[in-house]
C-alpha positions as a Markdown table, in Angstrom:
| # | Residue | x | y | z |
|---|---|---|---|---|
| 1 | Met | -21.6 | -17.8 | 43.8 |
| 2 | Lys | -24.7 | -16.2 | 42.2 |
| 3 | Thr | -22.8 | -12.9 | 41.9 |
| 4 | Leu | -19.9 | -14.7 | 40.1 |
| 5 | Leu | -22.2 | -16.4 | 37.7 |
| 6 | Ala | -24.0 | -13.1 | 36.9 |
| 7 | Val | -20.7 | -11.3 | 36.3 |
| 8 | Leu | -19.6 | -14.2 | 33.9 |
| 9 | Val | -22.9 | -14.0 | 32.1 |
| 10 | Leu | -22.5 | -10.3 | 31.6 |
| 11 | Leu | -18.9 | -10.7 | 30.3 |
| 12 | Leu | -19.9 | -13.3 | 27.9 |
| 13 | Ala | -22.8 | -11.2 | 26.6 |
| 14 | Ser | -20.6 | -8.2 | 26.0 |
| 15 | Cys | -18.0 | -10.5 | 24.1 |
| 16 | Ala | -20.9 | -11.8 | 21.8 |
| 17 | Thr | -22.0 | -8.2 | 20.8 |
| 18 | Ala | -21.6 | -7.7 | 17.1 |
| 19 | Pro | -19.2 | -4.9 | 16.1 |
| 20 | Pro | -20.8 | -1.8 | 14.7 |
| 21 | Ser | -21.6 | -1.9 | 11.0 |
| 22 | Pro | -19.3 | 0.2 | 8.9 |
| 23 | Thr | -20.5 | 3.4 | 7.6 |
| 24 | Pro | -19.9 | 4.7 | 4.0 |
| 25 | Glu | -18.1 | 7.6 | 5.4 |
| 26 | Asp | -15.6 | 5.4 | 7.2 |
| 27 | Ala | -15.0 | 3.5 | 3.9 |
| 28 | Phe | -14.6 | 6.8 | 1.9 |
| 29 | Arg | -12.1 | 8.1 | 4.4 |
| 30 | Phe | -10.3 | 5.0 | 4.5 |
| 31 | Gly | -9.9 | 4.9 | 0.6 |
| 32 | Gly | -9.6 | 8.6 | 0.0 |
| 33 | Ile | -12.8 | 8.6 | -2.0 |
| 34 | Ser | -14.8 | 11.7 | -2.7 |
| 35 | Met | -18.4 | 10.8 | -3.2 |
| 36 | Pro | -20.6 | 13.0 | -5.5 |
| 37 | Ala | -23.8 | 14.2 | -4.1 |
| 38 | Ser | -25.7 | 12.3 | -6.9 |
| 39 | Gly | -24.4 | 8.9 | -5.5 |
| 40 | Lys | -26.5 | 6.6 | -3.4 |
| 41 | Val | -24.8 | 4.0 | -1.2 |
| 42 | Leu | -26.4 | 0.5 | -1.6 |
| 43 | Glu | -24.1 | -1.6 | 0.6 |
| 44 | Thr | -21.0 | -1.3 | 2.7 |
| 45 | Gln | -19.0 | -4.1 | 3.9 |
| 46 | His | -15.8 | -4.3 | 6.1 |
| 47 | Asp | -13.4 | -7.1 | 6.7 |
| 48 | Arg | -10.7 | -6.9 | 9.2 |
| 49 | Gly | -8.0 | -9.4 | 10.1 |
| 50 | Ile | -4.3 | -9.0 | 9.2 |
| 51 | Asp | -5.5 | -6.6 | 6.4 |
| 52 | Ser | -8.4 | -4.1 | 6.3 |
| 53 | Arg | -10.8 | -4.1 | 3.5 |
| 54 | Tyr | -13.8 | -2.1 | 2.6 |
| 55 | Val | -16.2 | -2.7 | -0.2 |
| 56 | Val | -18.9 | -0.1 | -1.1 |
| 57 | Val | -21.6 | -0.6 | -3.8 |
| 58 | Leu | -23.3 | 2.5 | -4.9 |
| 59 | Thr | -25.5 | 3.8 | -7.7 |
| 60 | Leu | -24.4 | 6.8 | -9.6 |
| 61 | Pro | -25.5 | 8.5 | -12.8 |
| 62 | Ala | -23.1 | 7.3 | -15.7 |
| 63 | Glu | -22.1 | 11.0 | -16.4 |
| 64 | Asp | -20.9 | 11.3 | -12.6 |
| 65 | Val | -18.5 | 8.3 | -12.7 |
| 66 | Pro | -15.6 | 10.3 | -14.1 |
| 67 | Lys | -16.3 | 13.0 | -11.5 |
| 68 | Leu | -16.0 | 10.4 | -8.7 |
| 69 | Leu | -12.7 | 9.1 | -10.1 |
| 70 | Glu | -11.2 | 12.5 | -10.8 |
| 71 | Ala | -12.3 | 13.9 | -7.3 |
| 72 | Ser | -10.9 | 10.7 | -5.7 |
| 73 | Gly | -7.5 | 11.1 | -7.3 |
| 74 | Phe | -7.6 | 8.3 | -10.0 |
| 75 | Ala | -5.6 | 9.1 | -13.1 |
| 76 | Pro | -7.7 | 9.4 | -16.4 |
| 77 | Glu | -9.0 | 6.0 | -17.6 |
| 78 | Val | -7.5 | 4.2 | -14.5 |
| 79 | Met | -9.8 | 1.9 | -12.4 |
| 80 | Asn | -7.2 | 0.4 | -10.3 |
| 81 | Asp | -4.5 | 2.1 | -8.3 |
| 82 | Asp | -2.9 | 2.5 | -4.9 |
| 83 | Arg | -2.3 | 5.7 | -3.1 |
| 84 | Val | -1.1 | 6.8 | 0.3 |
| 85 | Val | -4.0 | 7.8 | 2.6 |
| 86 | Glu | -3.3 | 8.6 | 6.3 |
| 87 | Gly | 0.4 | 7.5 | 5.8 |
| 88 | Arg | -0.6 | 4.0 | 4.5 |
| 89 | His | -0.9 | 2.5 | 1.1 |
| 90 | Val | -4.5 | 1.7 | 0.1 |
| 91 | Tyr | -5.1 | -0.4 | -3.0 |
| 92 | Arg | -8.2 | 0.7 | -4.7 |
| 93 | Lys | -10.4 | -1.0 | -7.5 |
| 94 | Val | -13.4 | 0.4 | -9.2 |
| 95 | Thr | -15.8 | -1.6 | -11.2 |
| 96 | Val | -18.6 | 0.0 | -13.1 |
| 97 | Glu | -21.7 | -2.0 | -14.4 |
| 98 | Gly | -24.3 | 0.5 | -15.8 |
| 99 | Thr | -25.1 | 2.8 | -13.0 |
| 100 | Thr | -23.8 | 0.4 | -10.2 |
| 101 | Val | -20.3 | 1.3 | -9.0 |
| 102 | Arg | -18.3 | -1.1 | -6.8 |
| 103 | Leu | -15.4 | 0.2 | -4.8 |
| 104 | Glu | -13.0 | -2.3 | -3.2 |
| 105 | Met | -10.3 | -0.8 | -1.0 |
| 106 | Phe | -7.7 | -2.5 | 1.2 |
| 107 | Arg | -4.5 | -2.1 | 3.0 |
| 108 | Thr | -1.9 | -4.7 | 3.7 |
C-alpha cells in the first residue's frame, strides 16, 4: 500500500511540473524572424491550445527596425503579414513604440 501511494505521489508530482519556458530562439524559428545582433529580448511568451502563439518583446535601436523587418521577409512598410514557415502559415504582427518592438506570431 505504501509503495502504491509513493508511486501515485510521484506521478502526480510529474504532472504538476510546469512546462519549460519558451526561448526567444524557439519563437524566432516559429515565426521566421531574423533578429539583428543589436536586439535584446525583454520577454517571451508562448500560448498553446488549438493554436500556437508566441509573443516576443525586445528592444532594438530605431535604425535597426527596418533591418529586422527586411531580414524576416516583411514587405517594405508592412507590419502585418502571413508567410509559410516549416510548411504552415504563420500570421505575424509587429508593433513598434520607440525602441520597443513587439512581435506576435501565431498559427491556426
